[in-house]
One Martini backbone bead per residue (centre of mass of N, CA, C, O) as a GRO file, in nm:
protein
   70
    1MET     BB    1   1.262  -8.173  -3.648
    2LYS     BB    2   0.951  -8.124  -3.723
    3ALA     BB    3   0.634  -8.147  -3.616
    4LYS     BB    4   0.496  -8.194  -3.896
    5GLU     BB    5   0.671  -8.443  -3.957
    6LEU     BB    6   0.591  -8.612  -3.707
    7ARG     BB    7   0.291  -8.621  -3.768
    8GLU     BB    8   0.321  -8.767  -4.037
    9LEU     BB    9   0.457  -9.014  -3.920
   10ARG     BB   10   0.200  -9.107  -3.750
   11GLN     BB   11   0.019  -9.190  -3.985
   12ASN     BB   12   0.192  -9.468  -4.023
   13GLY     BB   13   0.250  -9.512  -3.720
   14PRO     BB   14   0.354  -9.538  -3.389
   15GLN     BB   15   0.615  -9.719  -3.460
   16ASP     BB   16   0.771  -9.486  -3.602
   17LEU     BB   17   0.801  -9.306  -3.356
   18HIS     BB   18   0.940  -9.516  -3.172
   19ALA     BB   19   1.185  -9.548  -3.354
   20LYS     BB   20   1.277  -9.255  -3.362
   21LEU     BB   21   1.312  -9.237  -3.043
   22ASP     BB   22   1.542  -9.451  -3.036
   23ASP     BB   23   1.736  -9.315  -3.220
   24LEU     BB   24   1.769  -9.042  -3.059
   25LYS     BB   25   1.872  -9.181  -2.792
   26ALA     BB   26   2.124  -9.290  -2.926
   27GLU     BB   27   2.236  -9.022  -3.019
   28LEU     BB   28   2.257  -8.886  -2.747
   29PHE     BB   29   2.451  -9.087  -2.625
   30ASN     BB   30   2.682  -9.029  -2.823
   31LEU     BB   31   2.702  -8.725  -2.777
   32ARG     BB   32   2.779  -8.745  -2.473
   33PHE     BB   33   3.031  -8.911  -2.509
   34GLN     BB   34   3.179  -8.714  -2.687
   35LEU     BB   35   3.180  -8.483  -2.484
   36ALA     BB   36   3.344  -8.630  -2.265
   37THR     BB   37   3.595  -8.691  -2.483
   38GLY     BB   38   3.619  -8.429  -2.687
   39GLN     BB   39   3.469  -8.507  -2.999
   40LEU     BB   40   3.274  -8.277  -3.031
   41GLU     BB   41   3.169  -8.065  -3.301
   42ASN     BB   42   2.832  -8.025  -3.236
   43PRO     BB   43   2.669  -7.905  -2.956
   44MET     BB   44   2.384  -7.832  -3.080
   45ARG     BB   45   2.278  -8.127  -3.140
   46ILE     BB   46   2.176  -8.186  -2.854
   47ARG     BB   47   1.947  -7.997  -2.851
   48GLU     BB   48   1.795  -8.105  -3.101
   49VAL     BB   49   1.742  -8.388  -2.997
   50LYS     BB   50   1.596  -8.317  -2.744
   51LYS     BB   51   1.364  -8.169  -2.888
   52SER     BB   52   1.261  -8.411  -3.049
   53ILE     BB   53   1.189  -8.592  -2.817
   54ALA     BB   54   0.973  -8.396  -2.698
   55GLN     BB   55   0.790  -8.413  -2.933
   56ILE     BB   56   0.735  -8.711  -2.956
   57LYS     BB   57   0.614  -8.726  -2.666
   58THR     BB   58   0.383  -8.536  -2.709
   59ILE     BB   59   0.244  -8.680  -2.952
   60LEU     BB   60   0.198  -8.944  -2.783
   61ARG     BB   61   0.027  -8.810  -2.562
   62GLU     BB   62  -0.203  -8.704  -2.742
   63GLU     BB   63  -0.295  -8.979  -2.824
   64GLU     BB   64  -0.366  -9.097  -2.556
   65LEU     BB   65  -0.585  -8.878  -2.493
   66ARG     BB   66  -0.760  -8.926  -2.733
   67ALA     BB   67  -0.819  -9.228  -2.668
   68PHE     BB   68  -0.947  -9.167  -2.386
   69GLU     BB   69  -1.198  -8.997  -2.479
   70GLN     BB   70  -1.333  -9.227  -2.669
   0.00000   0.00000   0.00000
């Protein structure tokens, strides 16, 4: 997911971002489980999910800092 798409998701409310973050964490858990059992078809998906998690956390932190400054 692109950062621009995530920022648009933030406009709907922070709960959307938190829900997406929870979904991605669950997906990452499942991907790691598949990796451990040798059933993972696309190992690059782990990298994509981790990157998306980091992007969401960055956007949420930016919001925190913006609220703190005001």
